C-alpha positions in Angstrom: 0.1 -0.2 -0.2 1.7 3.3 -1.2 0.0 5.3 2.0 2.0 2.5 3.9 5.4 3.4 2.5 4.5 7.1 2.5 3.9 6.8 6.5 6.8 4.4 6.9 9.7 6.3 5.0 10.7 8.7 7.5 11.0 5.7 9.9 13.1 3.8 7.8 15.4 7.4 6.9 15.8 7.6 10.5 16.4 3.9 11.7 19.3 3.8 8.8 21.2 7.0 9.5 21.0 6.2 13.0 22.4 2.7 12.4 25.3 3.8 10.0 26.2 6.0 12.5 26.8 3.6 15.0 28.1 1.6 12.5 25.4 -1.6 13.5 23.7 -1.7 9.8 23.1 -4.9 11.0 22.2 -5.7 13.9 19.9 -3.1 13.4 18.4 -5.1 10.5 18.2 -8.0 12.7 16.3 -6.2 14.7 13.9 -4.7 12.1 13.6 -8.1 11.1 12.3 -9.9 14.3 10.1 -6.2 15.1 8.3 -6.5 12.2 7.7 -10.7 12.7 6.3 -9.3 16.7 3.8 -7.1 15.3 2.7 -8.7 12.6 1.8 -11.6 14.5 -1.4 -12.2 15.0 -2.1 -12.1 19.0 0.8 -8.9 19.1 -2.2 -7.5 16.6 -4.7 -8.0 19.2 -2.7 -6.2 21.7 -1.7 -3.4 19.2 -5.2 -2.3 18.4 -6.5 -2.7 22.4 -7.1 0.5 23.5 -6.9 -0.6 27.4 -3.0 -1.1 26.7 -0.8 2.3 27.5 2.1 3.1 25.4 3.5 2.2 27.7 3.2 -1.4 28.2 2.8 -2.2 25.2 6.2 -0.7 24.3 7.1 -2.5 27.6 5.5 -6.1 26.2 7.0 -5.9 22.3 10.7 -5.2 23.9 9.9 -8.4 26.8 9.6 -10.5 23.9 12.0 -9.0 21.7 14.2 -10.3 24.4 17.9 -9.2 24.7 17.7 -8.6 20.8 17.2 -4.7 21.2 19.5 -2.3 22.2 19.6 1.3 24.3 18.6 2.9 20.4 16.5 0.0 18.7 14.1 0.2 22.5 14.1 4.4 21.6 12.8 3.7 18.3 10.0 1.3 19.4 9.0 3.3 22.1 8.5 6.2 18.7 6.6 4.3 16.9 4.3 2.7 19.7 3.8 6.6 21.1 3.4 7.7 16.9 1.0 4.1 16.6 3.2 3.5 14.0 3.4 -0.4 14.3 1.5 -1.4 11.5 4.1 -0.2 9.0 7.2 -2.3 10.3 7.2 -4.5 7.0 7.3 -1.1 5.0 9.8 0.3 7.1 12.4 -2.5 7.3 11.7 -2.9 3.5 12.9 0.7 2.9 15.5 0.2 5.0 17.2 -2.7 3.5 16.6 -0.2 0.1 19.0 2.1 2.4 20.9 -0.6 2.9 22.3 -2.0 0.2 21.8 1.3 -1.6 24.9 2.1 0.5 26.7 -0.4 0.1 26.4 -1.4 -3.4 23.9 -3.9 -3.5 21.4 -5.1 -5.5 18.3 -7.8 -4.7 18.6 -10.2 -7.6 15.1 -13.1 -8.0 15.7 -15.7 -9.9 13.0 -18.0 -10.6 13.9 -21.2 -12.1 12.0 -23.8 -13.5 13.6 -26.8 -12.2 15.9 -27.2 -8.3 19.2 -25.2 -8.8 22.5 -26.5 -7.8 25.0 -25.1 -5.2 27.7 -25.0 -8.1 25.4 -23.5 -10.5 23.8 -21.1 -8.7 27.6 -19.5 -7.4 28.1 -19.6 -11.1 25.2 -17.6 -12.2 25.5 -15.4 -8.9 29.6 -14.5 -10.0 28.0 -13.7 -13.8 25.6 -11.5 -13.0 27.9 -9.3 -10.8 30.2 -9.4 -13.1 27.8 -7.8 -16.0 25.7 -5.9 -13.3 29.3 -4.8 -11.6 27.5 -4.7 -7.9 27.3 -7.3 -5.2 24.2 -9.7 -5.3 21.5 -10.8 -2.8 20.3 -13.6 -4.3 16.9 -15.0 -3.7 16.0 -18.2 -5.6 12.3 -19.5 -6.3 10.7 -22.3 -7.8 8.2 -21.4 -11.2 6.7 -24.6 -12.9 5.7 -22.4 -15.5 9.0 -21.5 -17.1 9.1 -25.7 -18.4 13.1 -24.7 -18.2 15.6 -22.5 -18.0 15.6 -18.7 -15.6 13.8 -15.8 -15.5 16.1 -13.2 -13.1 15.1 -9.6 -11.8 17.4 -7.6 -10.9 15.9 -3.7 -10.4 13.7 -2.9 -13.2 16.0 -5.0 -15.6 14.5 -8.6 -16.5 16.5 -11.2 -17.7 14.4 -14.3 -19.4 16.5 -17.0 -20.8 13.3 -19.6 -19.9 11.6 -22.1 -23.0 8.3 -19.8 -21.9 10.4 -16.9 -22.6 11.4 -17.7 -25.8 8.4 -19.3 -26.9 6.7 -16.1 -26.5 9.1 -13.8 -28.2 8.9 -16.9 -31.3 4.7 -16.7 -30.9 5.2 -12.9 -31.9 7.8 -13.2 -34.0 5.1 -15.7 -35.7 2.6 -13.2 -35.7 4.3 -9.7 -36.9 
């Protein structure tokens, strides 16, 4: 939802700047992952929506559930989200934080769809080839898509490399129609 992204952006930017300043991008990402899991849990959503819980009680509950995973700055961040009733946008905050972190580190997300499982050696070679082509580090996510029939489809940012049988058949069909 675009509205949630708009609401989440300043919080994600603040978290990123705080994490970058402390040299703790990794720990902040782990904390945001944990907080997102907590905030999206159905039982916790009931607590978040409970008008009987004060902001202090809700903050304490979330910090207790998170355990020792949160440092003081992260606990203060949770307090800010609770006080401004922004816990519902934690998934968007986390996603925007990842985008900023990846930009800062020169890393891009690569989504690889494959018709069949890819073994580790092949994935390693494919990742190395893609990193050389795009001149950056890649975080690779692989998913199975049997509709591709064979081959792979790689999406990096707004660029797509379709080396699937389905894609080639679609290209041939388009060429025959012209």
